TORMI-573062 format. One line per 3 residues: number of its first residue (from 1); their letters; for each residue x, y, z of C-alpha. Coordinates in nm, 4 decimals. Example, Ala and Ser with C-alpha at 12.3 -4.5 7.8 and 13.67 -1.06 7.14 Angstrom:
% residues 2
1) as) 1.2300/-0.4500/0.7800; 1.3670/-0.1060/0.7140
% end
This chain:
% residues 686
1) xxx) 0.0000/0.0000/0.0000; 0.1894/0.3038/-0.1292; -0.0202/0.5449/0.0746
4) xxx) 0.1342/0.4123/0.3964; 0.4826/0.5153/0.2843; 0.3790/0.8768/0.2169
7) xxx) 0.4126/1.1353/0.4930; 0.1010/1.3281/0.5930; 0.1473/1.5066/0.9239
10) xxx) -0.1531/1.7268/1.0016; -0.1253/2.0580/0.8198; 0.1580/1.9262/0.6012
13) xxx) -0.0226/1.6705/0.3881; 0.1325/1.7542/0.0508; 0.3094/1.4222/-0.0011
16) xxx) 0.0131/1.1986/0.0772; -0.2201/1.4253/-0.1218; 0.0009/1.3952/-0.4310
19) xxx) 0.0207/1.0182/-0.3888; -0.3596/0.9941/-0.3769; -0.3943/1.2167/-0.6841
22) xxx) -0.1541/0.9910/-0.8738; -0.3747/0.6890/-0.8032; -0.7069/0.8455/-0.9023
25) xxx) -0.8637/0.7527/-1.2369; -0.8001/0.9903/-1.5252; -1.1633/1.1086/-1.5293
28) xxx) -1.1466/1.2303/-1.1674; -1.0901/1.6065/-1.1915; -0.9436/1.6538/-0.8453
31) xxx) -0.8934/1.9989/-0.6995; -0.7215/2.1232/-0.3851; -0.8774/2.3988/-0.1763
34) xxx) -0.7031/2.6619/0.0347; -0.6658/2.4481/0.3464; -0.5350/2.1450/0.1559
37) xxx) -0.8430/1.9249/0.1133; -0.8397/1.7065/-0.1981; -1.1846/1.7112/-0.3629
40) xxx) -1.3523/1.5140/-0.6429; -1.7103/1.6116/-0.7333; -1.9350/1.3873/-0.9416
43) xxx) -2.2683/1.5070/-1.0800; -2.3854/1.8560/-0.9803; -2.1770/2.1186/-0.8033
46) xxx) -2.4161/2.0990/-0.5085; -2.4057/1.7263/-0.4329; -2.6500/1.5783/-0.1846
49) xxx) -2.4026/1.3202/-0.0549; -2.0515/1.3765/0.0796; -1.7964/1.1031/0.1565
52) xxx) -1.4819/1.2019/0.3480; -1.1646/1.0233/0.4575; -0.8618/1.1701/0.6389
55) xxx) -0.5397/1.2720/0.4681; -0.3378/1.3326/0.7809; -0.1700/1.1559/1.0696
58) xxx) -0.0375/1.2455/1.4119; 0.3274/1.3429/1.3908; 0.6118/1.5883/1.4219
61) xxx) 0.7616/1.8837/1.2389; 1.0967/2.0554/1.2799; 1.0792/2.3326/1.5379
64) xxx) 1.4456/2.4333/1.5564; 1.7945/2.3755/1.4162; 2.0889/2.3897/1.6565
67) xxx) 2.4301/2.5332/1.5743; 2.5705/2.1770/1.6002; 2.3370/2.0522/1.3249
70) xxx) 2.0773/1.8710/1.5351; 1.7050/1.9261/1.4852; 1.4370/1.9724/1.7490
73) xxx) 1.0762/1.8748/1.6794; 0.7255/1.9706/1.7816; 0.4174/1.7480/1.7964
76) xxx) 0.1509/1.8933/1.5712; -0.1508/1.7074/1.7087; -0.2812/1.5517/2.0250
79) xxx) -0.4801/1.2831/1.8444; -0.2873/0.9983/2.0102; -0.4153/0.9459/2.3613
82) xxx) -0.1306/0.7533/2.5261; 0.2028/0.8664/2.6720; 0.4231/0.6407/2.4563
85) xxx) 0.3472/0.8085/2.1222; 0.6605/1.0261/2.1256; 0.8709/0.7503/2.2823
88) xxx) 0.7852/0.5211/1.9907; 0.9750/0.7767/1.7769; 1.2814/0.7710/2.0068
91) xxx) 1.5920/0.5956/1.8738; 1.4407/0.5318/1.5298; 1.5355/0.5811/1.1646
94) xxx) 1.3293/0.8710/1.0262; 1.2951/1.0741/0.7090; 1.2613/1.4488/0.6726
97) xxx) 1.0386/1.5652/0.3869; 1.1760/1.8951/0.2628; 1.0034/2.1464/0.0395
100) xxx) 1.2028/2.0371/-0.2639; 1.0141/1.7071/-0.2583; 1.3139/1.5133/-0.1212
103) xxx) 1.3155/1.2658/0.1666; 1.6312/1.3101/0.3721; 1.7372/1.0148/0.5912
106) xxx) 1.8045/1.0824/0.9595; 1.7724/0.9219/1.3027; 1.6392/1.0241/1.6404
109) xxx) 1.8956/1.0024/1.9176; 1.8842/0.7521/2.2030; 2.0879/0.6815/2.5127
112) xxx) 2.3806/0.4434/2.4581; 2.3306/0.1366/2.6759; 2.7002/0.1072/2.7671
115) xxx) 2.7158/0.4562/2.9189; 2.4300/0.4291/3.1679; 2.6099/0.2816/3.4687
118) xxx) 2.5415/0.5070/3.7633; 2.2562/0.6910/3.5909; 1.9927/0.8303/3.8271
121) xxx) 1.7152/0.5773/3.8874; 1.4378/0.8219/3.8071; 1.6053/0.9218/3.4818
124) xxx) 1.6075/0.5604/3.3648; 1.2408/0.5084/3.4500; 1.0711/0.8126/3.3012
127) xxx) 0.8897/0.7897/2.9686; 1.0647/0.9781/2.6867; 0.8811/1.2900/2.5665
130) xxx) 0.9139/1.5609/2.3033; 1.1966/1.7147/2.5056; 1.3990/1.3964/2.4483
133) xxx) 1.3565/1.3873/2.0687; 1.6715/1.5062/1.8912; 1.7028/1.4453/1.5173
136) xxx) 2.0531/1.3592/1.3913; 2.0966/1.3662/1.0148; 2.4762/1.3509/1.0219
139) xxx) 2.5214/1.7245/0.9786; 2.7816/1.9112/1.1829; 2.6440/2.2636/1.1615
142) xxx) 2.3268/2.4609/1.1077; 2.4605/2.5743/0.7712; 2.5055/2.2137/0.6552
145) xxx) 2.1439/2.1381/0.7496; 2.0190/2.4378/0.5538; 2.2224/2.3388/0.2461
148) xxx) 2.0203/2.0164/0.2412; 1.7054/2.2248/0.1962; 1.5785/2.1517/0.5479
151) xxx) 1.3797/2.4221/0.7232; 1.1550/2.4678/1.0220; 0.8118/2.3034/0.9775
154) xxx) 0.9420/2.0247/0.7531; 0.7689/1.6989/0.8618; 0.9688/1.4237/1.0336
157) xxx) 0.8232/1.0719/1.0035; 0.9351/0.7160/1.0749; 1.1205/0.5432/0.7912
160) xxx) 0.9711/0.2008/0.8684; 0.6094/0.2733/0.7812; 0.4349/-0.0560/0.7113
163) xxx) 0.4431/-0.4204/0.6122; 0.2189/-0.7118/0.5202; 0.1496/-0.9751/0.7833
166) xxx) -0.0173/-1.3164/0.7738; -0.3934/-1.3529/0.7247; -0.4138/-1.0631/0.4802
169) xxx) -0.3291/-0.8095/0.7515; -0.1237/-0.4959/0.7220; 0.0526/-0.3011/0.9944
172) xxx) 0.1977/0.0466/0.9897; 0.1813/0.4041/1.1077; -0.1669/0.5595/1.0970
175) xxx) -0.3048/0.2482/0.9267; -0.6721/0.3145/1.0026; -0.6508/0.6584/0.8399
178) xxx) -0.4450/0.5367/0.5445; -0.6748/0.2398/0.4837; -0.9777/0.4706/0.4850
181) xxx) -0.8068/0.7020/0.2345; -0.7213/0.3996/0.0218; -1.0822/0.2763/0.0378
184) xxx) -1.2012/0.6039/-0.1102; -0.9395/0.5892/-0.3879; -1.0311/0.2306/-0.4676
187) xxx) -1.4020/0.3140/-0.4699; -1.3528/0.5795/-0.7398; -1.1029/0.3684/-0.9329
190) xxx) -1.3565/0.0853/-0.9667; -1.6737/0.2913/-1.0268; -1.8740/0.4421/-1.3081
193) xxx) -1.8562/0.8217/-1.2442; -2.1920/0.8871/-1.4107; -2.3853/0.6896/-1.1509
196) xxx) -2.3896/0.9303/-0.8544; -2.4299/1.2900/-0.7423; -2.1664/1.3027/-0.4669
199) xxx) -1.8574/1.4814/-0.3425; -1.5530/1.2843/-0.2294; -1.3054/1.4581/0.0007
202) xxx) -0.9745/1.3630/0.1571; -0.9640/1.6091/0.4422; -0.6645/1.7984/0.5762
205) xxx) -0.6078/1.8506/0.9491; -0.8600/1.5864/1.0535; -0.6511/1.5303/1.3674
208) xxx) -0.6204/1.9040/1.4310; -0.9778/1.9952/1.5172; -1.1209/1.8604/1.1878
211) xxx) -1.0343/2.1955/1.0284; -1.0417/2.0596/0.6746; -1.3972/1.9335/0.7124
214) xxx) -1.5005/2.2637/0.8731; -1.3757/2.4379/0.5589; -1.5874/2.2084/0.3412
217) xxx) -1.8897/2.2793/0.5628; -1.8584/2.6502/0.4795; -1.9010/2.5704/0.1093
220) xxx) -2.1738/2.3046/0.0901; -2.4507/2.1622/0.3044; -2.5242/1.8099/0.1807
223) xxx) -2.8241/1.6050/0.2894; -2.6019/1.3350/0.4340; -2.2364/1.2667/0.5091
226) xxx) -2.0368/0.9467/0.5483; -1.7093/0.9856/0.7366; -1.4493/0.7102/0.7044
229) xxx) -1.2700/0.7767/1.0286; -1.0290/0.6537/1.2931; -1.1740/0.4790/1.5951
232) xxx) -1.1850/0.6936/1.9072; -0.9426/0.5442/2.1599; -0.9637/0.7086/2.5002
235) xxx) -0.9477/0.5670/2.8553; -1.3227/0.6254/2.8821; -1.3686/0.3595/2.6128
238) xxx) -1.2264/0.0775/2.8274; -0.9372/0.0124/2.5892; -0.8142/-0.3452/2.6135
241) xxx) -0.4537/-0.4549/2.6666; -0.3825/-0.4718/2.2916; -0.5397/-0.1403/2.1936
244) xxx) -0.8035/-0.3038/1.9766; -1.1501/-0.2188/1.8491; -1.3791/-0.4714/1.6801
247) xxx) -1.2905/-0.8133/1.5426; -1.0798/-0.8725/1.2331; -1.2686/-1.0243/0.9428
250) xxx) -1.6125/-0.9208/1.0671; -1.6355/-0.6068/0.8534; -1.6419/-0.2325/0.9136
253) xxx) -1.7307/-0.0755/1.2472; -2.0680/0.0995/1.2777; -2.1957/0.2823/1.5862
256) xxx) -2.4597/0.0773/1.7680; -2.7120/0.3610/1.7400; -2.6686/0.3864/1.3633
259) xxx) -2.9407/0.1393/1.2659; -2.9732/0.2943/0.9198; -2.6143/0.2141/0.8176
262) xxx) -2.6294/-0.1326/0.9716; -2.9523/-0.2050/0.7835; -2.7855/-0.0963/0.4579
265) xxx) -2.4990/-0.3400/0.5239; -2.7389/-0.6238/0.6022; -2.9534/-0.5498/0.2989
268) xxx) -2.6497/-0.5749/0.0695; -2.4997/-0.8721/0.2568; -2.1902/-0.6712/0.3465
271) xxx) -2.0017/-0.7775/0.6622; -2.0276/-0.5112/0.9336; -2.0158/-0.5020/1.3131
274) xxx) -2.1420/-0.2576/1.5707; -1.9391/-0.0959/1.8481; -2.0298/0.1454/2.1246
277) xxx) -2.1291/0.4914/2.0037; -1.8371/0.6452/2.1951; -1.5920/0.4650/1.9663
280) xxx) -1.7216/0.6620/1.6661; -1.7960/0.9990/1.8225; -1.7743/1.3054/1.5990
283) xxx) -1.8572/1.6693/1.6643; -2.0117/1.8109/1.3435; -1.9043/2.1497/1.2054
286) xxx) -2.1282/2.4360/1.3142; -2.2487/2.4879/0.9560; -2.3806/2.1321/0.9383
289) xxx) -2.6455/2.1459/1.2064; -2.9263/1.9173/1.0919; -2.7091/1.7232/0.8441
292) xxx) -2.7283/1.3474/0.8890; -2.3699/1.2321/0.9602; -2.2717/0.8655/0.9562
295) xxx) -1.9320/0.7348/1.0681; -1.7599/0.4186/0.9544; -1.4290/0.2781/1.0758
298) xxx) -1.2121/-0.0336/1.0610; -1.1296/-0.2931/1.3240; -0.7833/-0.2209/1.4586
301) xxx) -0.5110/-0.3715/1.6733; -0.2288/-0.1780/1.8455; -0.4059/0.1518/1.7735
304) xxx) -0.2009/0.4723/1.7647; 0.1344/0.2912/1.7436; 0.3816/0.2484/1.4538
307) xxx) 0.2436/-0.1059/1.4093; -0.1269/-0.0201/1.4016; -0.2804/-0.3217/1.2272
310) xxx) -0.5860/-0.3671/1.0069; -0.7352/-0.6513/0.8022; -0.7529/-0.5948/0.4270
313) xxx) -1.0747/-0.7971/0.4094; -1.2369/-0.5365/0.6334; -1.1152/-0.2652/0.3975
316) xxx) -1.2991/-0.4436/0.1167; -1.6187/-0.4411/0.3238; -1.5732/-0.0658/0.3816
319) xxx) -1.5438/-0.0101/0.0059; -1.8581/-0.2146/-0.0609; -2.0605/-0.0374/0.2081
322) xxx) -1.9478/0.3051/0.0859; -2.0476/0.2067/-0.2673; -2.3923/0.1060/-0.1453
325) xxx) -2.4253/0.4333/0.0479; -2.3459/0.6485/-0.2583; -2.5263/0.4387/-0.5190
328) xxx) -2.2123/0.4204/-0.7348; -2.2195/0.1443/-0.9927; -1.9117/-0.0734/-1.0360
331) xxx) -1.7150/-0.0073/-1.3551; -1.6614/-0.2815/-1.6101; -1.2839/-0.2478/-1.5680
334) xxx) -1.0910/-0.0536/-1.3000; -0.9035/0.2626/-1.3930; -0.5352/0.2901/-1.3074
337) xxx) -0.3077/0.5698/-1.1971; 0.0690/0.6077/-1.1892; 0.2617/0.7091/-0.8801
340) xxx) 0.4324/1.0466/-0.8897; 0.5806/1.0492/-0.5408; 0.9440/1.1550/-0.5562
343) xxx) 1.1860/0.9646/-0.3349; 1.5527/1.0622/-0.3324; 1.7601/0.7465/-0.3545
346) xxx) 2.0912/0.7010/-0.1774; 2.2924/0.7404/-0.4971; 2.6107/0.8932/-0.3572
349) xxx) 2.9168/0.6965/-0.4583; 3.0468/0.4831/-0.1697; 3.4065/0.4033/-0.0906
352) xxx) 3.5236/0.0425/-0.1039; 3.5024/0.0302/0.2762; 3.1425/0.1515/0.2692
355) xxx) 3.0575/-0.1073/0.0024; 3.1845/-0.3810/0.2338; 3.0050/-0.2307/0.5323
358) xxx) 2.6751/-0.2044/0.3453; 2.6925/-0.5744/0.2550; 2.7548/-0.6749/0.6165
361) xxx) 2.4984/-0.4404/0.7733; 2.2175/-0.5751/0.5584; 2.2824/-0.9351/0.6645
364) xxx) 2.1042/-1.0374/0.9844; 2.2959/-1.2295/1.2497; 2.1699/-1.2297/1.6080
367) xxx) 2.4023/-1.3953/1.8630; 2.3963/-1.7688/1.8005; 2.2694/-1.7188/1.4435
370) xxx) 2.5784/-1.5768/1.2687; 2.6043/-1.8218/0.9768; 2.4766/-1.5763/0.7109
373) xxx) 2.7251/-1.3126/0.8266; 3.0116/-1.5632/0.8296; 2.9344/-1.6712/0.4729
376) xxx) 2.9152/-1.3119/0.3534; 3.2521/-1.2343/0.5141; 3.4053/-1.5421/0.3526
379) xxx) 3.2921/-1.4207/0.0097; 3.4415/-1.0745/0.0695; 3.7887/-1.1974/0.1658
382) xxx) 4.0784/-1.1636/-0.0801; 4.1490/-1.4717/-0.2901; 4.4703/-1.5589/-0.1054
385) xxx) 4.3025/-1.5708/0.2377; 4.2523/-1.9353/0.3390; 3.9714/-1.8979/0.5926
388) xxx) 3.9044/-2.1639/0.8554; 3.5899/-2.2183/1.0638; 3.6288/-2.3737/1.4079
391) xxx) 3.3816/-2.5899/1.6009; 3.2197/-2.2837/1.7609; 3.1605/-2.1087/1.4287
394) xxx) 3.4439/-1.8533/1.4468; 3.6094/-1.7662/1.1151; 3.9847/-1.6941/1.0980
397) xxx) 4.2697/-1.6290/0.8569; 4.6345/-1.6699/0.9645; 4.9263/-1.5378/0.7569
400) xxx) 5.2821/-1.4044/0.7806; 5.5741/-1.5549/0.9701; 5.8298/-1.4734/1.2370
403) xxx) 5.8220/-1.1612/1.4527; 5.5380/-1.1135/1.6975; 5.2256/-1.3258/1.7128
406) xxx) 4.9159/-1.1071/1.7065; 4.5413/-1.1508/1.6855; 4.2972/-0.8964/1.5421
409) xxx) 3.9418/-0.9951/1.6293; 3.5940/-0.8544/1.5552; 3.2566/-1.0101/1.6304
412) xxx) 2.9952/-1.1086/1.3750; 2.6849/-1.1101/1.5949; 2.4324/-0.8399/1.6745
415) xxx) 2.1766/-0.7909/1.9482; 1.8207/-0.9075/1.8965; 1.5636/-1.1574/2.0173
418) xxx) 1.5150/-1.5313/1.9965; 1.1773/-1.7050/2.0010; 1.1233/-1.9256/2.3055
421) xxx) 0.7731/-2.0581/2.2350; 0.4685/-2.0231/2.0118; 0.1557/-1.9461/2.2151
424) xxx) -0.1948/-2.0764/2.1512; -0.3126/-1.7379/2.0173; -0.0413/-1.7477/1.7477
427) xxx) 0.1942/-1.4959/1.9085; 0.5477/-1.5848/2.0179; 0.7380/-1.5297/2.3405
430) xxx) 1.0989/-1.4113/2.3129; 1.4214/-1.3758/2.5063; 1.6871/-1.1108/2.4579
433) xxx) 2.0194/-1.1884/2.2974; 2.2513/-0.9127/2.4166; 2.1993/-0.5972/2.6178
436) xxx) 1.9763/-0.3205/2.4848; 1.6756/-0.1070/2.5652; 1.3607/-0.3005/2.4702
439) xxx) 1.1831/0.0336/2.4323; 1.3574/0.1187/2.1031; 1.2401/-0.2104/1.9493
442) xxx) 0.8921/-0.2146/2.1017; 0.6036/-0.1440/1.8601; 0.8134/-0.1616/1.5434
445) xxx) 0.8270/-0.3950/1.2411; 1.0400/-0.7078/1.2751; 1.1664/-1.0038/1.0755
448) xxx) 1.1704/-1.3590/1.2070; 1.4463/-1.5643/1.0451; 1.3165/-1.9162/0.9873
451) xxx) 1.4656/-2.2185/0.8131; 1.2328/-2.1452/0.5217; 1.3205/-1.7771/0.4951
454) xxx) 1.2215/-1.4455/0.6560; 0.8702/-1.3981/0.7973; 0.7240/-1.0525/0.8573
457) xxx) 0.6125/-0.9725/1.2111; 0.5920/-0.6899/1.4614; 0.7323/-0.6539/1.8102
460) xxx) 0.4028/-0.5837/1.9843; 0.3670/-0.2855/2.2170; 0.3617/-0.3751/2.5868
463) xxx) 0.0260/-0.4935/2.7237; -0.1890/-0.2010/2.8437; 0.0366/0.0507/2.6698
466) xxx) -0.2381/0.3126/2.6933; -0.1714/0.3172/3.0691; 0.2114/0.2979/3.0477
469) xxx) 0.3996/0.4845/3.3191; 0.7658/0.3902/3.2647; 1.0423/0.4012/3.0022
472) xxx) 1.1054/0.0285/2.9615; 0.8486/-0.2462/2.9072; 0.8726/-0.5535/3.1277
475) xxx) 1.0793/-0.7787/2.9044; 0.8857/-1.0944/2.9866; 0.5642/-0.9350/2.8580
478) xxx) 0.6980/-0.8535/2.5104; 0.5838/-1.0791/2.2286; 0.5902/-1.1169/1.8515
481) xxx) 0.2724/-1.0815/1.6436; 0.2509/-1.2323/1.2943; -0.1093/-1.1593/1.1967
484) xxx) -0.2018/-1.5183/1.2783; -0.4792/-1.6134/1.5199; -0.3617/-1.9533/1.6400
487) xxx) -0.0543/-2.1643/1.7064; -0.1413/-2.3766/1.4039; -0.1392/-2.0714/1.1735
490) xxx) 0.1981/-1.9564/1.3064; 0.3398/-2.3084/1.2761; 0.2271/-2.3031/0.9119
493) xxx) 0.4452/-1.9961/0.8561; 0.7476/-2.2081/0.9455; 0.8188/-2.0245/1.2700
496) xxx) 0.9785/-2.2329/1.5441; 1.1252/-2.1861/1.8899; 1.4896/-2.0871/1.8551
499) xxx) 1.4380/-1.8668/1.5469; 1.6015/-1.5249/1.5726; 1.4179/-1.1934/1.5508
502) xxx) 1.5566/-0.8608/1.4303; 1.4100/-0.5246/1.3410; 1.4112/-0.4321/0.9734
505) xxx) 1.7357/-0.2573/0.8895; 1.9365/-0.1094/0.6095; 2.2626/0.0757/0.5658
508) xxx) 2.1748/0.4404/0.5089; 2.4002/0.7305/0.4158; 2.3478/1.0448/0.6190
511) xxx) 2.4816/1.3942/0.5577; 2.8508/1.4373/0.4862; 3.0576/1.1345/0.5871
514) xxx) 2.8073/0.9807/0.8254; 2.6044/0.6603/0.7954; 2.3563/0.4726/1.0124
517) xxx) 2.2342/0.1176/1.0484; 2.1480/-0.1504/1.3034; 2.4590/-0.3620/1.3825
520) xxx) 2.7295/-0.1029/1.3122; 2.8476/-0.2780/1.6290; 3.0406/-0.4759/1.5151
523) xxx) 2.9964/-0.4854/1.1388; 3.2243/-0.1805/1.1142; 3.4963/-0.3792/1.2919
526) xxx) 3.4291/-0.6835/1.0744; 3.4398/-0.4738/0.7565; 3.7582/-0.2974/0.8709
529) xxx) 3.9345/-0.6335/0.9078; 3.8260/-0.7356/0.5570; 3.9462/-0.4045/0.4087
532) xxx) 4.2783/-0.4247/0.5961; 4.3285/-0.7818/0.4775; 4.2800/-0.6649/0.1199
535) xxx) 4.5469/-0.3970/0.1744; 4.8102/-0.6314/0.3203; 5.0604/-0.8306/0.1146
538) xxx) 5.1006/-1.1481/0.3232; 5.4353/-1.2237/0.1589; 5.5872/-0.9022/0.2957
541) xxx) 5.4713/-0.9455/0.6540; 5.7301/-1.0102/0.9260; 5.4768/-1.0915/1.1985
544) xxx) 5.2562/-1.3954/1.2479; 4.9071/-1.2489/1.2333; 4.5573/-1.3923/1.2697
547) xxx) 4.2413/-1.2057/1.1711; 3.9305/-1.3563/1.3311; 3.5562/-1.2949/1.3182
550) xxx) 3.3935/-1.4519/1.6228; 3.0425/-1.5440/1.7346; 2.8318/-1.4651/2.0415
553) xxx) 3.0196/-1.1617/2.1701; 2.6986/-0.9933/2.2807; 2.5982/-1.2805/2.5089
556) xxx) 2.9231/-1.3297/2.7007; 3.2255/-1.3309/2.4639; 3.1510/-1.6981/2.3963
559) xxx) 3.3196/-1.7209/2.0570; 3.6311/-1.5405/2.1775; 3.6339/-1.7541/2.4924
562) xxx) 3.6311/-2.0717/2.2834; 3.9206/-1.9427/2.0758; 4.1161/-1.8202/2.3808
565) xxx) 4.1204/-2.1681/2.5349; 4.3130/-2.2918/2.2292; 4.5140/-1.9866/2.1217
568) xxx) 4.7039/-1.7525/2.3540; 4.8727/-1.4831/2.1436; 5.0811/-1.2238/2.3324
571) xxx) 4.8789/-0.9363/2.1822; 4.5084/-0.9215/2.1045; 4.3624/-0.6237/1.9168
574) xxx) 3.9850/-0.6414/1.9593; 3.8270/-0.4220/1.6915; 3.4961/-0.2975/1.8264
577) xxx) 3.2906/0.0183/1.8824; 3.4166/0.2993/2.1036; 3.0772/0.3890/2.2489
580) xxx) 3.1005/0.7674/2.2290; 2.9132/1.0292/2.4267; 2.9317/1.2576/2.1236
583) xxx) 2.5532/1.2855/2.1233; 2.2911/1.5277/2.2548; 2.1460/1.2768/2.5041
586) xxx) 2.4439/1.1097/2.6768; 2.6476/1.2561/2.9608; 2.9828/1.3728/2.8279
589) xxx) 3.1695/1.3081/3.1522; 3.3544/1.0250/2.9746; 3.3849/0.8587/2.6323
592) xxx) 3.3683/1.1852/2.4399; 3.5326/1.1020/2.1069; 3.3962/1.3273/1.8372
595) xxx) 3.2831/1.1468/1.5242; 3.5193/1.2213/1.2366; 3.8256/1.2597/1.4617
598) xxx) 3.9819/0.9263/1.3618; 4.0434/0.5795/1.4996; 4.0466/0.5202/1.8746
601) xxx) 4.2835/0.3403/2.1084; 4.0311/0.2185/2.3652; 4.2791/0.2332/2.6510
604) xxx) 4.0309/0.1484/2.9270; 3.6757/0.0193/2.9510; 3.4753/-0.1820/3.2020
607) xxx) 3.6677/-0.5023/3.1257; 4.0301/-0.4159/3.0421; 4.3142/-0.1667/3.0831
610) xxx) 4.5887/-0.1437/2.8210; 4.9402/-0.0800/2.9593; 5.0324/0.2831/2.8993
613) xxx) 5.3583/0.1955/2.7231; 5.1683/-0.0075/2.4613; 4.9146/0.2695/2.4135
616) xxx) 5.2102/0.5001/2.3492; 5.3507/0.2547/2.0938; 5.0187/0.2501/1.9057
619) xxx) 5.0135/0.6309/1.9122; 5.3713/0.6475/1.7799; 5.2894/0.4209/1.4840
622) xxx) 4.9784/0.6275/1.4097; 5.1791/0.9526/1.4153; 5.4455/0.8005/1.1904
625) xxx) 5.1807/0.7207/0.9281; 4.9748/1.0383/0.9863; 4.6751/0.8348/1.1022
628) xxx) 4.4318/1.0374/1.3172; 4.4033/0.8703/1.6587; 4.2122/0.9421/1.9774
631) xxx) 4.2995/0.7768/2.3102; 4.0111/0.7358/2.5519; 3.8002/0.5360/2.7926
634) xxx) 3.4437/0.4141/2.7529; 3.1932/0.1636/2.8900; 3.1404/-0.2006/2.8014
637) xxx) 3.4034/-0.4602/2.7088; 3.5504/-0.6365/2.4053; 3.6463/-0.9845/2.2888
640) xxx) 4.0017/-0.9095/2.3999; 3.8955/-0.9603/2.7623; 3.8427/-1.3325/2.6990
643) xxx) 4.2151/-1.3714/2.6252; 4.3548/-1.1761/2.9191; 4.2981/-1.4569/3.1698
646) xxx) 4.5477/-1.6601/2.9654; 4.8090/-1.3850/2.9814; 4.7371/-1.2091/2.6514
649) xxx) 4.7492/-0.8298/2.6554; 4.4331/-0.6617/2.5265; 4.4817/-0.3564/2.3043
652) xxx) 4.1307/-0.2660/2.1800; 4.1012/-0.0597/1.8625; 3.7848/0.1290/1.7805
655) xxx) 3.5955/0.3969/1.5982; 3.3579/0.6436/1.7690; 2.9963/0.5310/1.7481
658) xxx) 2.6740/0.6965/1.8612; 2.3602/0.5304/2.0044; 2.5032/0.1851/2.0787
661) xxx) 2.2841/-0.1273/2.0520; 1.9940/0.0679/1.9032; 1.8343/0.0578/1.5565
664) xxx) 2.0169/0.3832/1.4708; 2.3885/0.3405/1.5411; 2.5800/0.6188/1.3653
667) xxx) 2.9421/0.6235/1.2451; 3.1697/0.8388/1.0285; 3.3466/0.7087/0.7175
670) xxx) 3.6673/0.8974/0.8049; 3.6967/0.7077/1.1333; 3.6557/0.3742/0.9577
673) xxx) 3.9233/0.4647/0.7032; 4.1610/0.5653/0.9841; 4.0864/0.2370/1.1610
676) xxx) 4.1656/0.0345/0.8480; 4.4959/0.2182/0.8081; 4.5815/0.1621/1.1756
679) xxx) 4.5073/-0.2129/1.1615; 4.7218/-0.2424/0.8499; 5.0099/-0.0509/1.0107
682) xxx) 5.0014/-0.2460/1.3381; 4.9962/-0.5816/1.1572; 5.3106/-0.4773/0.9748
685) xx) 5.5188/-0.3074/1.2437; 5.3831/-0.3322/1.5984
% end
């Protein structure tokens, strides 16, 4: 459904309006009024029937640009009636729709998990609000932001907008509103325009006091109105734990008191179900006193979240009932439209290092499920590299002779979930693999990696999210929803206990030299080893060097531990993220390595201390080769710690990274290039 991918924040509906226009049949002479309503009139200019669906959604616009290049945002509407709405936008990939028609990739900042030791208890419990939303598009100054054509009031929306689920269901942001808008498009596309005297309107600002409809009410006073609307979800409506209204597959929602509309559905054998009148409340415009107004909505699950879910069969019943209401006759053959939405592709040329990184980022590999990553790394190695896989699943290449024996190690795995059981209602329980904030994965699209291939799913919002009062969900209450209604249906999808679960992800270029993606930790380190290996001539090396890519770092250094029991090199260079506080949300008391400043000698973290003399030797080699280097301390640990109990000295090498273990880790190409140069130099002359 292309409409789901189009932005349409209240008052800034241009993108979704243009997408709808592109899908209308050629005969539909659509016009746009002063407030932004999209209008198609059939028959007379004073139609007796009006059908309306919303254009807009709850969302955010840019409210300020800082001198450092970050953006602040403002919430346009108050249509969402729970406290987690803004938090569901925290730590997420987003797009900014500028006035040139471009969609600029960005992320919203989040706390880095490794830097939160000692954080105030209250700070770690409070729900994130508008004041916590900082947009990072990779820019380093206000001027750089403005050169990208970004200005105040440009809409900011989630990048991951929707996906198909099992049982003909679809989840995404503002799905009820988008499905209603789609129903109206599809009605016109499949109808004979000569068969009715009606006005069809996609209204602007429906979530901002219904201002678009009020504008229409100034112009015409029809005999009757049918509003295709969102379901009212307020605490007074006794919202259930899953934020649902109605039953999927039973047809559109009609207010219990609306016997006329229900009779029309029954007469035409169209599935429909009644709900309490409060679920479909609507205050009519002042100019429409005495006008008969009917409301129609769709059954919904996880309302007002980024994974709001509807059933496409119910959308079909809405189209049929709207057709019966207007008297439109079905056309012999549907009309078609062509999309005109402009999306700016990431077409900037990438360096070789970025090409490698992109390939690794877009492979999924939760701890314990690294095989796809290992095989991709194997394919990217130079032809001379004879890679070996040990019994644990670690991959290694050993080369050179004489001199010092050294190990350079990066980990292949990433944080995520693993399914523990399939429940009778078709949902799945999960356990965490690695340390991260569940809140930045909650209520977002997911992929379950099965033996038969990927299966679309969502990480469901916490039970009773409308009454949420804390930052993090209780981990044991999180579950995966597939669209299925029973264990048998989920089993039929090929999902089994032990399958891994990740959020959808992609490598995305940001402004300047920056890029973002889930699993920068430690795919940057893994890619840096590959690039360094390509740059080294093994026949000219005077040291005995092993490059290794290990498994299960995020769940206890298990791969490195297995290797350490069999291999005790004097020096171990663990290549992993330097979790940097170079962000607007982390305390900068420690770990402040500015992105773009070069590679990092991670001299101390929570698990190891590198002898000062060896740190100085690394710095000397970097200076000799004019390699930018920062020396610092951060939180967390590395694979090198697994070797220290056998007498190896750990000398971690890093690059500065923002927003660790989140869906929006950010790095700088210049730091990766410096890291590759440093690894190459140390292998040759440490």
